[in-house]
C-alpha positions, -999 to 999 in steps of 0.1 A, spaced: 217 231 -153 227 246 -120 210 224 -95 216 248 -66 196 275 -85 166 250 -86 168 245 -48 169 282 -43 141 289 -67 118 265 -50 129 276 -16 117 311 -25 84 297 -39 92 302 -76 81 279 -104 105 253 -119 102 249 -157 92 214 -171 126 212 -188 145 219 -156 124 193 -137 131 167 -164 168 175 -163 168 172 -125 151 138 -126 174 126 -154 206 137 -137 196 123 -103 187 90 -119 222 90 -135 237 96 -101 251 130 -112 233 148 -83 241 137 -48 215 126 -23 220 156 -1 212 181 -28 181 161 -40 170 159 -3 172 197 -1 150 201 -32 125 176 -18 123 196 14 118 228 -5 90 211 -25 75 198 7 72 234 21 65 253 -11 47 227 -32 43 223 -70 15 236 -91 -4 213 -115 19 219 -144 51 212 -123 35 180 -109 26 168 -144 62 175 -156 77 157 -126 54 127 -130 61 123 -167 99 128 -162 98 100 -136 78 78 -159 101 84 -187 133 77 -166 130 40 -177 111 15 -197 73 14 -199 52 -17 -203 39 -25 -238 10 -49 -239 -5 -65 -270 -41 -59 -280 -64 -79 -257 -101 -75 -247 -92 -78 -211 -88 -42 -196 -55 -33 -180 -62 -22 -144 -45 -16 -111 -51 -4 -76 -29 17 -54 -31 27 -17 -14 57 -1 -5 33 27 -17 24 61 -13 0 91 -25 -35 83 -33 -26 46 -29 -58 27 -57 -52 2 -34 -56 -29 -26 -92 -20 -62 -106 -23 -74 -80 -48 -48 -88 -75 -59 -124 -80 -95 -115 -76 -92 -90 -105 -75 -115 -127 -104 -139 -121 -129 -111 -130 -114 -108 -165 -88 -81 -160 -51 -79 -167 -33 -67 -136 3 -55 -139 6 -43 -102 38 -24 -97 42 -19 -59 65 -3 -34 81 -8 -1 71 5 33 73 42 41 73 54 77 50 32 98 32 18 68 40 -16 54 49 -21 17 34 -47 -6 69 -58 -17 81 -64 18 50 -85 25 55 -106 -6 92 -112 3 81 -131 34 68 -158 11 95 -185 6 112 -181 -28 89 -154 -41 106 -128 -63 94 -93 -68 121 -83 -92 108 -90 -127 120 -75 -160 94 -55 -179 91 -82 -207 86 -108 -180 58 -88 -164 40 -84 -198 44 -121 -206 31 -132 -171 2 -108 -172 -8 -120 -206 -5 -157 -195 -21 -157 -161 -37 -123 -158 -16 -108 -130 19 -100 -118 31 -84 -85 64 -67 -89 86 -38 -79 103 -12 -100 133 -27 -117 165 -10 -127 150 -2 -160 115 7 -150 108 40 -133 142 41 -117 138 77 -107 109 69 -84 127 40 -68 156 64 -58 133 92 -47 110 69 -28 139 57 -6 152 92 -1 118 106 9 113 79 35 144 91 55 142 128 50 107 136 64 93 145 30 67 117 26 34 137 32 37 160 2 7 159 -22 27 167 -54 55 142 -45 30 115 -36 10 122 -68 42 119 -89 54 88 -72 22 69 -76 13 80 -111 48 76 -126 45 39 -118 9 36 -129 14 55 -162 44 32 -169 19 3 -168 -2 17 -197 -34 12 -177 -70 16 -189 -84 22 -153 -71 27 -118 -87 28 -84 -70 47 -56 -73 40 -19 -65 74 -3 -63 70 35 -67 96 61 -64 96 99 -39 91 127 -18 64 108 -21 79 73 2 104 55 -29 125 51 -41 133 86 -75 148 76 -103 140 52 -97 174 36 -61 166 29 -71 132 15 -96 148 -7 -70 172 -20 -46 143 -28 -73 122 -44 -83 152 -66 -47 157 -76 -42 121 -86 -75 115 -103 -73 148 -123 -37 142 -135 -44 105 -143 -75 113 -164 -55 140 -181 -30 113 -191 -57 89 -204 -63 67 -174 -99 64 -161 -94 68 -123 -115 69 -91 -103 74 -55 -119 60 -24 -113 80 8 -109 55 36 -104 58 74 -70 49 88 -74 56 125 -79 19 131 -57 -9 115 -73 -26 85 -80 -63 93 -67 -79 124 -30 -81 116 -1 -57 112 33 -71 102 45 -85 69 41 -123 72 11 -120 95 -6 -99 68 2 -124 41 -15 -151 62 -46 -128 66 -47 -121 29 -49 -159 22 -78 -161 48 -95 -134 28 -91 -153 -4 -107 -182 13 -137 -160 20 -130 -161 57 -113 -127 61 -121 -98 85 -152 -79 74 -134 -46 68 -107 -62 47 -132 -80 25 -153 -49 22 -124 -28 9 -112 -56 -15 -147 -60 -30 -152 -22 -32 -120 -17 -51 -130 -45 -75 -165 -32 -79 -153 3 -89 -130 -11 -115 -158 -32 -129 -179 -1 -133 -151 21 -146 -144 -4 -174 -181 -10 -181 -179 -47 -172 -208 -40 -147 -237 -16 -151 -236 -2 -115 -219 -6 -82 -246 -29 -67 -242 -54 -95 -204 -51 -94 -203 -59 -57 -224 -90 -62 -202 -101 -91 -170 -96 -70 -184 -114 -40 -196 -143 -60 -161 -146 -77 -144 -145 -43 -167 -172 -29 -160 -194 -59 -125 -202 -48 -110 -192 -81 -90 -162 -67 -75 -185 -41 -63 -209 -68 -51 -179 -89 -30 -168 -58 -12 -202 -59 -7 -199 -96 8 -164 -91 32 -177 -64 45 -204 -86 49 -180 -116 71 -158 -94 93 -185 -80 77 -193 -47 82 -227 -31 45 -236 -27 51 -265 -4 72 -244 19 46 -216 18 18 -240 28 40 -254 56 47 -218 69 9 -210 66 2 -239 90 24 -225 117 8 -204 145 37 -180 144 72 -176 130 86 -150 154 106 -164 184 82 -149 210 45 -145 211 28 -126 240 -9 -119 245 -21 -84 256 -54 -89 274 -80 -66 289 -71 -78 324 -100 -71 347 -117 -47 323 -147 -54 301 -169 -35 277 -169 -24 241 -138 -15 222 -141 22 214 -105 29 201 -78 8 185 -51 33 176 -35 25 143 -6 49 147 5 34 180 3 -1 166 22 9 135 50 25 155 52 -6 177 55 -29 147 82 -7 132 101 -7 165 98 -44 168 119 -46 136 91 -46 111 98 -11 96 126 10 84 143 37 105 170 44 78 172 37 41 194 7 47 174 -9 76 170 -47 72 134 -54 83 122 -85 102 94 -100 82 80 -122 111 74 -96 138 41 -78 142 7 -79 159 -23 -101 152 -57 -110 167 -64 -72 170 -97 -64 187 -116 -38 167 -138 -9 176 -174 -19 183 -166 -54 195 -175 -65 230 -147 -79 252 -149 -97 285 -123 -95 313 -92 -115 303 -100 -112 266 -73 -108 241 -68 -73 227 -39 -85 205 -9 -108 203 26 -95 200 51 -114 177 86 -103 187 123 -113 185 126 -116 223 105 -116 254 120 -83 264 109 -66 232 75 -82 235 70 -69 270 81 -34 260 57 -35 231 29 -47 253 33 -17 277 30 7 247 1 -12 231 -20 -11 262 -25 26 256 -37 19 220 -70 4 232 -99 21 250 -130 4 263 -165 19 268 -193 5 290 -218 16 262 -221 0 227 -199 18 202 -206 21 165 -173 25 145 -172 50 117 -176 39 81 -145 25 63 -152 42 29 -164 77 35 -162 93 0 -156 86 -37 -137 111 -59 
């Protein structure tokens, strides 16, 4: 295969055959194609796209680049959830143990942060001792035993996606519908799922800026997943405002635990329950969404998912005593500074997720290059949300930083992320459409 000819073909808008796409994935995974050439092909795909057949071929080639999970027969359905990424999006953390307690098996293969969005694996690695690197047979055994595992791609499982994922992050080729579809589904198809729920975000801090783009991506994913035998639904959710009241890896883990204790922010709990409810209906464990929501809420309130969370941590090597000690701390970053309303008062009418995400990234919580070492303790918490009333001197957010200078610089930028209105403000709905 002449790889240059593939770059030229896609640059000119021509179709690449399934065989050539499979060869390209195989050779890149075997490190026979340099990063700069694959980056050129990714950029050509970004501008020229892939049709449905090319996307399917790329997805299956990525899935088949390594091992797939093989589970024994079991009445518990195999399910998972995936988000296209957003600021403050920690839904997977409370959702996974909740699903296990609802009678599902959850082999959740997650990724790292892309752009200004935080990755589930990065969040989990802020937990003392927790390991996300599990061999495929370990994932299967753990899921069979406790119902859930949270892991990343190993060297033997979907290695093509791991390599392409990192390269896309630093070449400006993240917001491509066929590339996102292939990345997500290559991992999910390798899990041999019965059902999948997608959280496809749109807005200022999402890869899909508009609802129309999100709908296109959701349709691409759900159509291909169903074609491959996985019952799939997608929720289109707003990402102009951060989800929950925290953004930053350890801060989001803390908030996930609060959610598991049934004390979490309303928007976070709503999305966790909604994802669980759709999976209950998809697998015919509940007759309708109303009954499914009640089932999920009752399970969350029972405390069983919180206990399952601790069981999950122990199973993946976490030091539970150190985790509980860290949870009890108000902060773990060296500096914490409050951003207040000053002499202003009114109703929060805007809380810009993009600005907050960019600030968290620049505080050290995100990657600027493929090799960036992220700071797991920095971030923003106690975020005031649209629709809330604030008095003069009220907290708009707290900044967790490595130094007072970085905290002050972040505060100047974050001040522009919030708008106040003298009139009551009704925020838009979180879930706007189901595909």
